C-alpha positions as CSV (number, residue, x, y, z in Angstrom):
1,X,69.1,133.4,24.7
2,X,71.3,136.3,22.9
3,X,68.4,138.7,21.9
4,X,67.2,140.8,24.9
5,X,65.3,143.6,25.3
6,X,65.4,145.3,28.6
7,X,67.6,142.2,29.9
8,X,64.8,140.1,29.0
9,X,64.8,137.1,26.8
10,X,62.7,138.0,23.5
11,X,64.2,134.9,21.1
12,X,65.8,131.7,22.3
13,X,67.5,129.1,20.0
14,X,68.9,125.8,20.4
15,X,71.6,124.7,19.8
16,X,72.7,128.4,19.9
17,X,74.4,129.4,16.9
18,X,78.0,129.7,16.8
19,X,79.0,128.0,20.0
20,X,81.5,124.9,19.0
21,X,80.3,121.5,20.4
22,X,83.6,121.6,22.7
23,X,82.7,124.8,24.2
24,X,79.0,123.7,24.9
25,X,80.6,120.4,26.5
26,X,82.6,122.3,28.3
27,X,79.7,125.0,29.7
28,X,77.7,121.5,30.4
29,X,80.5,120.1,32.6
30,X,80.7,123.2,34.6
31,X,76.6,123.3,34.9
32,X,77.1,120.0,36.6
33,X,79.8,120.6,38.5
34,X,78.0,123.6,39.9
35,X,75.1,121.1,40.6
36,X,77.2,118.8,42.1
37,X,78.5,121.3,44.9
38,X,75.1,122.2,46.3
39,X,73.8,118.4,45.8
40,X,70.8,119.6,43.6
41,X,68.6,116.8,42.3
42,X,66.3,117.5,39.7
43,X,65.7,119.9,36.5
44,X,67.5,123.2,36.8
45,X,68.8,125.8,34.3
46,X,72.3,126.9,34.6
47,X,73.0,130.2,32.8
48,X,76.1,131.4,31.6
49,X,77.1,134.9,29.9
50,X,80.0,134.2,27.1
51,X,82.7,136.3,25.7
52,X,82.9,136.8,21.9
53,X,86.4,135.0,22.5
54,X,85.0,132.0,23.5
55,X,85.3,132.6,27.5
56,X,82.4,132.3,29.6
57,X,81.0,132.9,33.4
58,X,78.7,132.0,35.5
59,X,75.3,134.3,35.9
60,X,73.1,132.1,37.8
61,X,71.3,128.8,38.5
62,X,67.3,128.6,38.3
63,X,66.2,125.4,40.0
64,X,63.6,124.9,37.7
65,X,62.8,124.8,34.0
66,X,62.9,127.9,32.7
67,X,60.7,129.5,30.1
68,X,62.7,129.1,27.0
69,X,62.5,124.6,27.6
70,X,60.5,123.7,24.5
71,X,63.7,124.8,22.5
72,X,65.8,122.0,24.2
73,X,62.7,119.1,24.0
74,X,62.3,120.2,20.4
75,X,65.8,119.3,19.2
76,X,66.2,116.4,22.1
77,X,62.8,114.8,21.4
78,X,62.4,114.8,25.4
79,X,59.8,115.9,27.9
80,X,61.5,117.5,30.6
81,X,58.4,118.4,32.6
82,X,57.2,114.6,32.3
83,X,61.0,113.9,33.2
84,X,61.2,116.5,36.3
85,X,58.1,114.8,37.8
86,X,59.1,111.8,37.8
87,X,62.8,112.7,38.7
88,X,61.1,113.9,41.5
89,X,58.9,110.8,42.6
90,X,62.5,109.2,42.9
91,X,63.1,107.6,39.4
92,X,66.0,107.2,37.4
93,X,66.5,109.0,34.2
94,X,65.9,106.5,31.8
95,X,69.1,107.9,29.8
96,X,72.5,109.3,30.3
97,X,74.0,111.9,28.8
98,X,76.0,110.1,26.2
99,X,72.2,109.2,24.5
100,X,71.1,112.2,24.0
101,X,71.6,114.0,20.1
102,X,70.3,117.0,18.9
103,X,68.7,117.0,15.9
104,X,68.0,120.0,13.7
105,X,67.4,123.3,15.0
106,X,64.7,124.9,17.3
107,X,63.4,128.9,17.8
108,X,61.4,130.3,20.4
109,X,59.5,133.6,20.4
110,X,57.9,135.1,23.3
111,X,54.7,136.8,22.6
112,X,53.7,139.9,25.5
113,X,51.0,142.3,25.7
114,X,53.2,145.2,25.5
115,X,54.3,148.4,23.6
116,X,58.1,147.9,22.1
117,X,57.4,151.7,21.1
118,X,56.9,152.6,24.3
119,X,60.0,150.9,25.6
120,X,58.4,147.5,25.8
121,X,55.7,149.0,28.7
122,X,53.1,146.1,29.4
123,X,49.5,146.2,27.9
124,X,46.1,145.1,29.5
125,X,42.8,144.2,28.3
126,X,40.3,141.8,26.7
127,X,41.9,139.4,23.7
128,X,38.7,140.0,21.6
129,X,40.4,137.3,19.5
130,X,43.6,135.1,19.5
131,X,44.5,133.0,16.5
132,X,47.7,130.6,16.5
133,X,49.2,128.7,13.7
134,X,49.3,125.0,13.3
135,X,51.6,122.2,11.7
136,X,54.0,120.1,11.5
137,X,57.1,121.2,13.7
138,X,55.1,124.5,14.9
139,X,54.6,124.2,18.7
140,X,52.0,127.0,20.7
141,X,52.8,127.0,24.5
142,X,49.8,129.6,25.5
143,X,47.8,130.4,28.8
144,X,45.2,132.3,27.3
145,X,42.0,132.3,25.1
146,X,39.9,134.4,22.9
147,X,37.7,136.3,25.8
148,X,40.1,136.1,28.5
149,X,41.5,139.2,29.9
150,X,44.8,140.6,30.3
151,X,45.5,142.2,33.9
152,X,48.3,143.9,35.6
153,X,48.8,141.8,38.3
154,X,50.7,138.8,36.4
155,X,53.3,138.8,33.5
156,X,51.8,139.8,30.4
157,X,53.0,136.5,28.6
158,X,50.1,135.7,25.8
159,X,51.8,132.7,24.4
160,X,55.5,130.9,23.0
161,X,55.7,130.1,19.4
162,X,58.2,127.8,19.0
163,X,59.3,125.8,15.5
164,X,62.2,123.5,14.4
165,X,64.1,123.0,11.2
166,X,66.1,120.4,9.6
167,X,68.8,123.6,10.2
168,X,69.2,127.2,11.7
169,X,67.7,128.7,7.6
170,X,64.8,126.1,7.8
171,X,63.6,126.9,11.4
172,X,64.1,130.6,10.3
173,X,61.7,130.4,7.4
174,X,59.1,128.2,9.4
175,X,59.7,131.2,12.3
176,X,58.6,134.0,9.8
177,X,55.8,132.0,8.3
178,X,54.2,130.9,11.8
179,X,54.5,134.4,13.1
180,X,52.7,135.9,10.2
181,X,49.8,133.6,11.0
182,X,49.7,134.9,14.5
183,X,46.0,136.8,14.8
184,X,45.6,138.9,18.3
185,X,43.0,141.5,18.9
186,X,42.1,143.5,21.9
187,X,45.6,144.5,23.3
188,X,48.8,145.7,22.1
189,X,51.3,143.1,21.6
190,X,54.8,142.4,20.4
191,X,54.2,140.1,17.4
192,X,54.9,142.7,14.8
193,X,58.2,143.6,16.4
194,X,59.0,139.7,16.6
195,X,58.4,139.4,12.9
196,X,60.8,142.7,12.0
197,X,63.3,140.9,14.4
198,X,63.2,137.8,12.7
199,X,63.3,139.4,9.2
200,X,66.3,141.7,10.1
201,X,69.8,141.2,8.7
202,X,71.5,140.9,12.1
203,X,69.4,138.0,13.1
204,X,69.5,136.1,9.8
205,X,73.3,136.2,10.0
206,X,73.4,135.3,13.7
207,X,75.3,138.5,14.3
208,X,73.7,137.7,18.0
209,X,74.3,139.3,21.3
210,X,72.5,141.0,24.2
211,X,72.8,144.6,22.4
212,X,71.3,143.5,19.0
213,X,68.0,144.9,19.4
214,X,69.2,148.4,20.4
215,X,72.2,148.3,17.9
216,X,69.5,147.7,14.9
217,X,66.6,150.0,15.9
218,X,65.8,151.9,12.6
219,X,65.3,148.0,10.8
220,X,63.2,146.4,14.2
221,X,61.3,149.4,15.7
222,X,57.7,150.5,13.3
223,X,57.6,153.3,11.5
224,X,54.5,155.7,12.9
225,X,52.6,154.5,9.4
226,X,52.8,151.0,10.4
227,X,51.8,151.5,13.8
228,X,48.7,153.1,12.4
229,X,48.4,149.9,10.2
230,X,48.3,147.4,12.9
231,X,46.0,149.6,14.8
232,X,43.4,149.5,12.0
233,X,44.2,145.2,11.6
234,X,43.4,145.0,15.2
235,X,40.3,147.2,15.3
236,X,39.1,145.0,12.4
237,X,39.6,142.1,14.1
238,X,37.7,143.1,17.1
239,X,34.6,144.3,14.7
240,X,34.5,140.8,13.7
241,X,34.3,139.0,16.4
242,X,31.8,141.3,17.8
243,X,29.5,140.3,14.8
244,X,30.3,137.0,15.2
245,X,29.3,137.1,19.1
246,X,26.4,139.2,18.5
247,X,25.1,136.4,15.6
248,X,25.4,133.8,17.9
249,X,23.6,135.4,20.5
């Protein structure tokens, strides 16, 4: 979850690039120790921050599943939502830690109604048109559809786009393809921004840390010409949706 803006996650991956399996096991053991120390039962997420030299430090524990839980599901084949309900009902987990295997690589992109060029200011308005890609190893978790309203009263997340590949390179290709197929009109979104991050040199080389976006602003943030093109594209989608709605009426 290193790619962040304003201390909020933008892209998440599993397994973490550059994290050795031994270090991952050490983090896992520390997370289990933290849960046992407070006699915690059920789904939970322990967050650590890691130094480049491999040292890591406890940040916080969230006593729930987090936004990025689909990347874990994509590489383990588990349904964490179902499992947390079963545990809450008193059932035992049907597997042990040694049974788990990580297969492939998964990446999640958070699609927000926000303006990256204005310090990620949240956007509001009606979603005139929403279209998401479909296909093998592409997952969309969305809470809205065409015609819904993005209001100032809730988090402006539109959807989570999650992809999986045999390895990180394959997942990156699928991520770029999936983001290119996202269609949203009616409100300002971060989709074009996500496309540039996914195509950036640093992200593709897995040179990841919490300063990646700020350090690569010139490559990642849009020029005025690109912003104008986005506005024209949104207007075209809005006009098309209006014509289709009028024809149905």
